[in-house]
Structure formats: structure tokens, C-alpha cells
C-alpha positions in Angstrom: -2.6 22.9 22.9 -5.0 23.0 20.2 -1.7 24.6 18.1 0.1 21.7 19.0 -2.7 18.8 17.6 -3.1 20.8 14.6 0.7 20.8 14.0 1.1 17.2 14.7 -2.2 16.3 12.4 -0.1 17.9 9.9 3.3 16.6 10.6 0.9 12.7 10.2 -0.3 14.4 6.8 3.2 15.0 5.5 4.1 11.9 6.8 1.3 10.0 5.0 1.9 12.0 2.0 5.7 10.7 2.1 5.0 7.4 2.1 1.8 7.5 -0.4 4.9 9.0 -2.8 7.6 6.8 -1.7 5.5 3.7 -2.9 4.0 5.3 -6.1 7.6 6.0 -7.1 8.8 2.4 -5.9 6.0 0.9 -8.0 6.6 2.9 -10.6 10.4 1.8 -10.5 9.6 -1.7 -10.5 7.9 -1.5 -13.9 11.1 -2.0 -15.8 12.2 -5.4 -14.6 8.1 -6.5 -14.2 8.2 -6.1 -18.3 10.8 -8.4 -18.4 8.3 -11.0 -17.4 6.7 -10.7 -21.0 3.2 -10.5 -18.5 0.7 -7.3 -18.4 1.0 -5.4 -15.4 -2.6 -7.2 -14.4 -1.6 -10.7 -15.3 1.8 -10.2 -13.5 -0.3 -9.2 -10.4 -2.7 -12.2 -10.5 0.0 -14.6 -11.0 1.4 -13.4 -7.5 -1.8 -13.5 -5.6 -1.9 -17.3 -6.9 1.6 -18.0 -6.3 2.3 -16.7 -3.2 -1.2 -16.9 -1.7 -2.3 -20.0 -3.3 -5.3 -21.0 -5.1 -8.3 -19.2 -5.2 -11.7 -18.4 -7.0 -12.0 -16.4 -9.7 -14.3 -14.1 -7.6 -11.6 -13.9 -4.6 -8.9 -13.7 -7.1 -11.2 -10.5 -8.6 -12.1 -9.0 -5.3 -8.3 -9.3 -4.2 -7.2 -7.4 -7.3 -9.7 -5.4 -7.2 -11.4 -6.0 -10.8 -14.7 -7.2 -12.1 -15.5 -10.4 -12.8 -15.3 -10.7 -16.4 -12.4 -8.6 -16.5 -10.4 -11.3 -13.8 -12.0 -14.0 -16.3 -9.8 -12.5 -19.5 -6.8 -12.5 -17.1 -7.2 -16.1 -16.3 -7.9 -16.8 -20.1 -4.6 -15.5 -20.6 -2.6 -16.9 -18.0 -4.1 -20.1 -19.0 -3.6 -19.8 -22.6 0.1 -18.8 -21.5 0.4 -21.9 -19.5 0.7 -20.3 -16.6 -2.4 -20.6 -14.4 -5.3 -23.4 -14.7 -8.9 -23.9 -13.4 -9.5 -27.2 -11.5 -13.3 -28.0 -10.2 -13.7 -26.6 -6.7 -13.3 -29.3 -4.0 -16.7 -27.6 -1.8 -18.6 -26.4 -5.0 -19.8 -28.0 -8.0 -20.7 -24.6 -9.8 -17.1 -23.0 -8.9 -13.6 -23.5 -10.1 -10.4 -22.9 -8.4 -7.5 -21.2 -10.2 -3.9 -22.2 -9.5 -0.2 -21.1 -10.8 0.9 -24.1 -12.9 4.7 -25.5 -12.5 5.9 -22.8 -15.4 3.7 -19.8 -13.5 5.5 -20.9 -10.1 8.9 -20.6 -11.6 8.3 -17.2 -13.9 6.6 -15.5 -10.9 9.9 -16.6 -8.6 12.1 -15.3 -11.1 10.0 -11.8 -11.7 10.0 -11.6 -8.0 13.9 -11.9 -7.7 14.1 -9.4 -9.8 12.6 -7.0 -8.2 14.5 -8.0 -5.0 17.5 -7.3 -7.2 16.7 -4.1 -8.0 15.7 -3.2 -4.5 19.4 -4.2 -3.0 21.0 -2.4 -6.0 19.2 0.6 -5.0 19.6 0.0 -0.8 23.3 -0.6 -1.8 23.9 2.5 -3.4 22.3 5.2 -0.7 24.8 6.2 2.2 24.8 3.9 5.2 23.0 6.0 7.4 19.8 6.2 4.9 20.1 2.6 4.5 19.9 1.6 8.1 17.1 3.7 8.2 15.0 2.3 5.6 16.1 -1.5 6.8 14.9 0.0 10.6 11.7 1.2 9.2 10.5 -2.2 6.9 9.0 -4.1 9.6 7.1 -0.7 10.3 6.1 -0.5 6.4 4.6 -4.0 6.5 2.6 -3.4 9.3 1.3 -0.2 7.6 0.4 -2.0 3.9 -1.8 -5.1 6.5 -3.4 -1.9 8.6 -4.7 -0.5 5.1 -5.1 -3.9 3.9 -7.5 -4.9 7.0 -9.3 -1.6 6.6 -10.4 -1.9 2.8 -11.7 -5.3 4.2 -13.6 -3.5 6.7 -14.7 -1.0 4.3 -16.0 -4.3 2.0 -18.6 -5.6 4.8 
């Protein structure tokens, strides 16, 4: 029994290692198409949060992106200078501002997201059908895993 538990833990660790490696390599593979946006990875990521998550405070954006406030201020300054984001007074706090994507920012982010989707689709279609089917079947589970990881990060912050 103890041997089975040890083997099961090793097997789970191997799965975790494979998922980690796959995620890293997938994101690295996206860099090529992400560069076409003309933005730094940090600016593109922050813009993605604003476009797909909606307007938020500078502090929340910094926390979401896991960077310090001054770093996020510089990122938002760059997005604002490029006409991709704007600061507006926060409706609930006179001392705070909301950061939101402009129409140009939304358009740029949607094009960048479509490039990523096209790259993934191209790679999926290049795979043998059985491998593709396994990945398609696993996709909902990967979303659930990402949610669980994100929620555990939130619990750590409390």
C-alpha cells in the first residue's frame, strides 16, 4: 500500500512537471506572434487584463500582473502614451483612478489574441488526429486547473 501511494505521488509529480513544461513552452512559442503587436510583453499583458477583464484600479492591475505599483505606473504610462489606455477618475474614490483600454487598445488586443489563436490552431492541425483529440478533451480541465492555481494564489495573499 505504501509503495502504491509513493508511486501515485511520483506519477502526479510527473504530470505536474509535464504540465509546467508544456505551459512554459506554449507561452514561449507565443512570443513570436506577440511581438507583432509592437508592445513589450508587460504592456501587452496589462492591456489584455484591461480588455478582457475590464477597467480596474492601478493597484488591482499591479496585483493581477504581480508587479510593484511604480512598475505598473510606468507600464500604464506607456500604454497611455501609445493611445491604448486611459486613466479616468474612480467613481468611488476621489484619490484613485480607473485604468481602461481605449478603442485602439481593444482593437490591438483583439488582433493580438487572434494571432495567438491562429498559431494554436495551426499547431493543432499539424498534430495527428489522436493527439489533437486528446488535447481538445483536456482543454476544459486545463482551464479548471488554471482557476485552481489562481484561487490558491488569492488565498496566499490573504
